[in-house]
N, C-alpha and C positions, 0 to 999 in steps of 0.2 A: 562807909565800907559797900562795896557792891559785889554782888554775887551772882554768879550765870548758872543759870539751869541747862542741863544736858539731857538727852534722851538715850538710855545704854539699849543698841541692839539687841535683839535674840532672835535665835533659830533652832527648829526641832526636826529632827529625820526619823522616819519610821522604817525600822528594819524588820526583816521577815525571815524567822528560821525554821526549816523545815526538820522536823525531827522523822526520821525512817524509823519504823520497827526493828529491832532485830531478830533475825530468823530463826525460828526453831524447829529442830525436827523432830516432828509429830509421828512418824511410824514406829511401830513397836520396836523395841532396843533389845529384846531377848528372845531367842530361839532355839530351837535343836535340830541340827542336822544330820544326816548318815552320811559315814566316812565313804570316801570313795565316789559319792554321788554329787553332779552339780546342781546346784543352789542359786538362787535369784531373789536378791533384796532391793526393793525398789523404795527406796527414800523419798519421805513426803514433808511438806511444812505449808502451813498457814499462810504463807507469806506468798504470795503472786510472783513467779519469775525468780526462784531460788534456784539455786546450783547449787551442786555436791562435789567434793572430792573426799575420797578416802583413803586410809592407808592401813595396815594390819604389819603390826612386830611380830618378831619370831619368839615363838612358845615351844617348850620341849613337847616333841611327841607329835607335833603338826607338819606336815609338808603341804605344799612349799613354804619353804623358811618364812617367807614376807610376801606380802601383797600390797598393791596400791592401785589407784585407778580414778574414775572419773564418772558421776552419773549412777545408773545402777551397778549394783554389786555383784558380779556373776565370779563364783568360785568353784572349784572341786579341791576340800579339803581331804586329806588321809591322815587318819589316827594310826598311826603306829604303835599306840600301846593297848593293853586289853582294858582299858579305863575309860570312860569320858573325858574330855579333855577340851577348856573352854579356850576359844580364839579370840581377841579383841580388836574391834575396829573402832578408829577413831575418824568420825564424818566433822568435815567442815562445811557448814551451810554457809551461802553467801546470798545475797539481795541488796541492790541499792547500795551497795558499797560499805553495808553491815554484813557483819560475819558471826558465828558462833559454833563452837563444836559439841558434840555427841558423842558417846561411849555406844557401839552396838555390842552384844555379845552374843555369839553362837557355841554352844554347846556342841562338840563332834562328839559322837556316839563312837564305842569303839567297835571295828569291823564283826559284821555278823558271820559267824563259820559257817563254810557252805556246808548243808547237809548231803549226805551220801546214803544210795539207795542200795542195800545190797540183799535185798529178798526181793525178787521180782520175777514176772511170768518168763515162760519162754520167748525169744524175740519175734516166733512166728506164731501165731494162735487162731485157731477158726472161729467163725462168727458164732455168737451165742457160746462161749466160753465166759464161765461165770465164776466168783468166788476168788479171783486170784490174789494171793497172798503177797504183799509188797510190804516192805520195812526200811528203815533208817539201822545205820551202825549202831547208833548209841542214841538213849534217851536225849532229847532237848536239854543242854546247858541250863543251869539257873538264870533266869530271866529271859529265856527265851522259850517260843511256841513252834511248834509243829503245824503245818496242815497241809493236809493233800488236794489234790486238785488233776482235771483230766481232760484230755479234748479227744471226742470221737470213743468215748470209752465214760462210764459211770462208777463214783466212788460209792459203794453201796455201804460201808462202815467206817469209822475211824475207830479204834481201839482207846484204850486208858493212854494217857499223854500224845496220844498220835503217834507212835513210833512205828506202829503197824497198820494197815488198811486193807480193806478187800475191795477189789475191782472187777466189774463187768465189761465185758468188750461185744456188747450185742450187734455190732455193723462193720462189714467189710471195711478196708481202706488202712490208711496211717495212724494210729492213736498213740497219743502221749501223756504219761502221766507225771505228774510233777511234784515234788515236796518241797515245801516253801518253809524256810526258817526266819521268824520275825524277834523282834525284842519287843516284849511286852508293851505295851502301849506307846509304841514309835511305831512309824512307817519304815523303819529300815528293817531291809530280809535280805536272803542271800536263797536262791533256788538250785537244786538239782532233779534232771528229768530221765525219764527211760520211754524209748520210741519202741513200739510193738506193732509188728506187721499183722492185721487182721485178713485172712483170708476168706473167699467167697462161700468155702466149703461151712458147712453146720456141724457144730456140734452135738451128741447126741443128749436128749434128755434122759436121766437116771433117776431112779425111784431107790431110797434106802429105808428098810424097813427093820425094827429089833423086837426078835420073839425066839424065846428057848434059849436065851444067852447069846446070840448072834445076832452081829448085823448082817442083814442082808443085800447086795445090790442087783436091782432090774433094771434092763434085761441081763440074763447069763452070756450073750455072745458079744461082749466087749473082748479087745486083744488083750488088755491088762487093766490089772487093779492095783493101788495102792490104798491102805487105809492110814489114816492120821486123825489128830484133833487140833484144834485151836482152843489156847485161851480164851475162856468168854471174855476177862475184864480187859487184857491185853491184845488181844487177837495174834498172839505168838503161836506159830506153828510148829507142830512136832509130827515127824512122820515115824510111822510105827514100822521099824525096820522087819522084814520076814513076811509082813501082813501083806501078802498078793495074791490072795484069792476073792474069788467073787464074796466070801463070807468071813466076818472076822468073829472070832471066839473072843465074848467077854462078858463074865458071870456077873463083875460089879462096875458097871461101867459110870463115871463120875457126871452124871448128868447136871448137878449143879454148879461144876466148874469149868466144863470142856464141852465144846461141839464138835460131835465125832463127824468125820466126812471120808468119802472116797474118790480118789482120783483115777479114772477110767481113762483108756484111750480106745478110739474106734477109725479104722478107715483114716489114718495120720491125725487126728483131731482128739483134744482133748478134753475132759471136763471135770469138775469138780462139786460133790454133790454133799450134801451134808443130810443127816438124820434128821435134825431137826435147824430151823434158821439159826444162826449165829445170834445169840442174843446177850444183853447184860451190856449192850455197847450203844453208841449213838447210830442208829441205823437211819437210813434215808428212803428204802424202797420195801420197808419191811411188810410184808403182806398180815392181814388179820388172821389169828389163830382160832380156826372155826370147830365148831361142834357138828357131828355127824348122825344121821339115823338110818339105817337098814332095814327095810321089810319087804317080806314077812321071812323069817330067820328063827329055823331051818327053811329052806327053798328048794324046791323040783325044778322051778320055773322060770320065771322072772324073777330080778332082784329091783327092789326100787330104792333109790339114795336122794338123801334128802341131806344138805349142807346149809347151814345158820345163812341167815339175808346177810350178817355184816360183813360177807364177803360179797367182793364186787367183780363182775367181770365173768369170762369163761374159765371153766374147773377142768381140767384133765382129771380123768375116772380110769383109774387101770386097777386089773383083778390078777392077780399073781399068787402062786401056791407059797406053802410056808418056807420052800427055800429059795424063792425068789424068782421062779420061772412066770413069764409073764403069759396070760392067755387072751384078756379082753383090753382093749382101752379106747375111751372116745372121749370125745370135749363136750361140754353144753354148758348150760348155767348153772342155777343152785339145787336143782333136781333133776333126774335121768332115771330110766328103767332099762335095765340091760337083760338080756335073754341067758342063762345060766344053764339052760338043758342039755347041752352036748359037754359040760364037764364033768369028769369022775367024780365020782362022792368024794367027799372030803373037807378040810377046812381050808378058806381061802382069805386072804388079805386084801381088802381095797382101801387102796391109797389115792388122795387127791391131791393134788400138787398145782401150784400155779407159778409158772416162769421158772419151772423148777424148783421151786421151795415147797416142803411139804406141810400141806395146811391143815390135814385131819386124815386120820386111819381106823379101820377098825375091822373086825374078822366077822366071816358068815359062815354056815354049814350048809354045805351041797347036800341033798338026801342022795 
């Protein structure tokens, strides 16, 4: 038997398979936005060259109803309800022929109600007009904050819940007072404003003393007077009807809860002056409360006045009689000597003020 051997032919081939990564959305997928405010969402991926398309389905309470696009997401969503509403975007991420989808959630806050300024100064005031009451129509609703600000004016203080504020107008020009409402913990807000024209005329600086059961305003040559008080906690203002004289009788003033004031007018300018600076609230410019030493007392010549060193800057010293008639006034540092030889014998009030706010007062006797 004869056998024939044959050789079996073999062949191999190498196949290269490229596996591209699936692109994944790496930017934040949850955020909160404000109703009616345009926002921008920039999608990102760790895969180079990724492109993006997105679409938003309809959800009750959000307009416009739907949306779609490519690249960055830029939209303005309006929440038509009184509660936050969730809008859902589906992003498709594509790179090198591969793709994936991801969900981006936007919580759209309810619209912020517009605050309404209902208490305000006249639209025309003079320079140096101080402590003007501004107020909102209502307290801020639950979950909201109020905050006052101004241009060409200074917010002196804001009361509890910031419904009311005191504003100074030191300089001429156009001033604007703003009341902003914002959602607590969010950037969503709304604003009301009030424009005040501040003239170059200057309002008087007035002093108020309390003696023998009477508040007395000095000087006594103002055109009109109106007495009232602010609640020390809220800064809500109350006008005392019929109290339009230079003095106001009150045998039992409530100094613990009320800041008493007088509004005077003179030569077309208005001014508001407190017996004491409004206390019990957050204040931005409150002067220090000072102690005062006067000697010799009684005197028939010079009177020396020393104010405690915790007060910095110029101090206005005024000598008036017990019904508020001004006799002498000067401005100096923490100490001054004033000649009172020409004053009639009697009891006098020395009042020290800074920027129209009383910081100290005492009495002395002229022999």
